[in-house]
C-alpha positions in Angstrom: -22.4 2.2 -3.2 -22.0 -1.2 -5.8 -20.5 1.0 -8.1 -18.2 2.2 -5.9 -17.7 -1.5 -4.6 -17.0 -2.7 -7.6 -14.4 -0.3 -8.9 -12.6 -0.9 -5.3 -12.5 -4.4 -5.9 -11.2 -4.3 -9.5 -8.8 -1.9 -8.4 -7.7 -4.2 -5.6 -7.7 -7.3 -7.6 -5.5 -6.2 -10.7 -3.8 -3.2 -9.8 -1.0 -2.6 -7.6 -0.9 1.1 -7.9 -1.7 3.7 -5.3 -5.7 3.3 -4.2 -7.2 5.8 -2.0 -7.7 4.9 2.0 -11.5 4.7 1.1 -11.3 2.3 -1.5 -8.5 0.0 0.3 -11.5 0.1 3.5 -14.0 -1.0 0.9 -11.7 -3.9 -0.8 -11.0 -4.7 3.0 -14.4 -5.5 3.7 -14.9 -7.3 0.1 -12.2 -9.5 1.3 -13.2 -9.9 5.0 -16.7 -11.3 3.6 -15.2 -13.4 0.9 -12.9 -15.3 3.4 -15.7 -15.9 5.8 -17.9 -17.2 3.3 -15.5 -19.4 1.7 -13.5 -20.2 5.0 -10.2 -19.9 2.8 -7.0 -19.9 5.2 -6.0 -16.3 5.0 -2.3 -17.1 4.6 -2.8 -18.7 1.1 -3.8 -15.2 -0.5 -0.9 -12.7 -0.2 1.2 -15.4 -2.1 -0.8 -14.9 -5.0 0.2 -11.8 -5.9 3.2 -13.3 -6.5 2.2 -16.1 -8.9 2.3 -18.6 -5.6 -1.3 -20.1 -6.1 -2.1 -22.7 -3.7 -4.2 -25.8 -5.3 -6.7 -25.2 -2.5 -10.4 -25.3 -3.4 -11.5 -22.9 -0.5 -8.8 -20.4 -2.3 -10.7 -20.7 -5.8 -14.1 -20.0 -4.4 -12.7 -17.3 -2.4 -11.7 -15.4 -6.0 -15.0 -17.0 -7.3 -16.5 -14.9 -4.3 -14.8 -11.4 -5.1 -15.1 -11.7 -8.7 -18.9 -12.7 -8.4 -19.4 -9.7 -5.9 -17.9 -7.0 -8.8 -20.0 -8.9 -11.6 -17.2 -10.6 -13.8 -18.0 -13.9 -13.0 -21.8 -15.2 -12.8 -23.0 -18.3 -10.4 -23.0 -20.0 -13.3 -19.4 -19.8 -14.3 -19.7 -17.3 -17.0 -16.6 -14.7 -17.3 -17.5 -11.3 -18.4 -13.9 -9.7 -18.6 -15.6 -6.9 -20.3 -17.5 -5.9 -17.6 -14.1 -4.6 -16.1 -14.4 -2.2 -19.1 -17.5 -0.5 -17.8 -16.3 -0.3 -14.2 -12.6 1.1 -14.7 -12.0 4.7 -14.5 -10.4 6.7 -17.3 -7.4 6.4 -15.2 -7.0 2.8 -15.4 -8.3 2.1 -18.8 -4.6 1.0 -19.8 -5.5 -2.4 -18.0 -7.9 -3.4 -20.4 -5.4 -4.8 -22.8 -3.9 -7.2 -19.9 -7.9 -8.4 -19.1 -8.6 -8.8 -22.6 -5.7 -11.1 -22.6 -7.3 -13.3 -19.9 -11.1 -12.9 -21.6 -11.0 -16.5 -22.7 -10.2 -18.3 -19.8 -12.1 -21.7 -19.0 -12.3 -23.8 -15.8 -13.9 -26.7 -14.7 -16.5 -24.7 -12.5 -16.8 -21.2 -11.5 -14.3 -21.4 -9.0 -11.6 -23.1 -10.8 -12.2 -20.2 -13.4 -11.8 -17.5 -11.2 -8.7 -18.9 -9.9 -7.4 -19.5 -13.4 -8.6 -16.2 -14.5 -6.3 -14.7 -11.9 -3.2 -16.8 -12.6 -4.1 -15.3 -16.0 -4.1 -12.0 -15.0 -1.4 -12.1 -13.2 1.1 -13.9 -15.3 0.1 -10.9 -18.3 0.8 -8.2 -15.8 2.7 -9.4 -12.5 4.0 -5.9 -12.0 0.2 -4.4 -11.5 -1.0 -7.5 -10.3 -2.2 -7.7 -6.6 -5.0 -9.5 -4.6 -7.2 -8.4 -1.7 
């Protein structure tokens, strides 16, 4: 079950292609959980898909929540971009160069790191980037 959640969240975070309905539902559950956990204003999330990232602490921590749940950013703020490679299905391995481009991203804390990692992914591949 965790592997499916990880794959779902990864797909929803970095790939704008067609995602099966079951995976969309699981991604929605992760979204809802992280919105509740962080208290982020939901209206701040969707614009990020177009590169419009509000400088909001709760939004930053929302992204940390999502990436933390899929094992990409630890509570200590360690980024494991290679984790994407081990969870992406074969047909999405083409996303790895974009992800690796952002592997060296740093931040002042885990939430800031998550935001900057998302910003890097969006800038590196705006066509395929989306958020949940």
